[in-house]
C-alpha positions in Angstrom: 19.0 2.3 -9.8 18.6 -1.1 -11.6 19.0 -2.0 -15.3 17.9 -5.3 -16.8 21.0 -6.7 -18.4 20.0 -10.4 -18.3 18.9 -11.5 -21.9 17.5 -14.8 -20.6 13.6 -14.7 -21.5 13.1 -15.9 -17.8 15.3 -13.8 -15.6 15.8 -14.7 -12.1 15.0 -12.4 -9.2 13.1 -9.1 -8.8 14.0 -5.6 -9.7 15.2 -3.6 -6.6 14.8 -6.5 -4.3 18.4 -7.1 -3.3 19.2 -10.1 -1.2 20.5 -9.1 2.4 19.5 -5.4 1.7 18.4 -3.3 4.6 20.0 -5.3 7.6 22.2 -2.5 8.6 19.7 0.4 7.8 19.3 2.0 4.4 18.7 5.4 2.8 16.2 7.1 0.7 18.2 9.3 -1.6 16.8 12.3 -3.6 18.8 12.9 -6.7 19.0 16.3 -8.4 18.3 15.5 -12.0 20.2 18.4 -13.3 23.4 17.7 -11.4 23.2 13.9 -10.5 24.1 14.9 -7.0 22.3 13.9 -3.9 20.0 16.7 -2.9 19.0 15.2 0.5 19.0 11.8 2.2 16.8 10.1 4.7 18.4 7.3 6.9 16.2 4.2 7.5 17.7 3.3 10.9 15.7 -0.1 10.8 16.2 -0.6 7.1 13.9 0.5 4.4 12.0 -2.2 2.4 12.4 -2.9 -1.4 9.1 -0.9 -2.2 8.1 1.7 -4.7 8.0 5.4 -4.1 5.2 7.7 -5.2 5.7 11.4 -5.8 2.6 13.7 -6.6 2.1 16.9 -8.4 1.1 18.3 -5.0 4.6 18.3 -3.7 4.6 15.1 -1.7 6.6 11.8 -1.6 5.2 8.6 -0.1 7.3 5.5 0.9 7.3 2.8 3.4 9.9 3.1 6.2 10.8 -0.5 7.1 9.0 -0.4 10.4 5.3 -0.8 9.3 4.6 2.8 8.6 3.6 4.7 5.3 5.5 8.1 5.3 4.9 11.4 3.5 7.9 13.5 2.7 8.5 16.9 1.4 10.3 15.9 -1.9 12.2 19.2 -2.0 13.8 19.0 1.5 13.3 15.4 2.9 11.3 16.6 5.9 8.8 14.0 7.2 5.3 15.6 7.0 3.2 12.7 8.3 3.3 9.1 8.9 0.7 6.3 9.7 1.4 3.0 11.4 0.1 0.1 9.6 -0.4 -3.6 10.7 2.6 -4.8 8.4 5.3 -3.3 6.2 4.5 -1.5 3.1 4.5 -4.2 0.2 4.0 -2.1 -2.9 4.4 1.3 -4.5 1.7 3.6 -3.3 -1.0 4.8 -5.8 -3.1 7.9 -5.7 -6.5 8.5 -7.4 -9.2 11.3 -7.5 -12.7 10.4 -6.7 -15.5 13.0 -6.5 -13.0 15.8 -6.1 -11.1 14.1 -3.3 -7.5 12.7 -3.9 -6.5 9.7 -2.0 -3.4 7.5 -1.6 -3.5 3.7 -1.2 -0.7 1.5 -0.1 -0.7 -2.3 0.5 0.6 -3.9 3.6 0.5 -7.5 4.3 -2.7 -8.8 3.1 -4.6 -5.3 3.5 -4.9 -2.1 1.6 -4.7 1.2 3.3 -6.5 4.4 1.8 -5.9 7.9 3.2 -7.7 11.1 2.0 -5.3 13.9 1.2 -6.2 17.4 2.4 -5.6 20.6 0.4 
């Protein structure tokens, strides 16, 4: 969790992009908002990137994994439900949209966008 504390009108750095983060692996932690305790933890053996996370009302959590994959997790338990190998590491927080009754999730990796249709 990060907070902006620099009052400089031109702060240096990027939120959540720590220097030297991920070289020894990393974790995706799900925190129970009622207790503040970690509900589950996923260990990224190869490091997780400083990318965003998307959770959906359909009970999915999407994130990159540090080894060029987009991963769908069960947000209640942390189980991996699906993953797709990409040509580069995920470089943004995934987004979702609905078009003609079909829901899609989109993530950027390198100079490409990847779109996946979600099934009911």
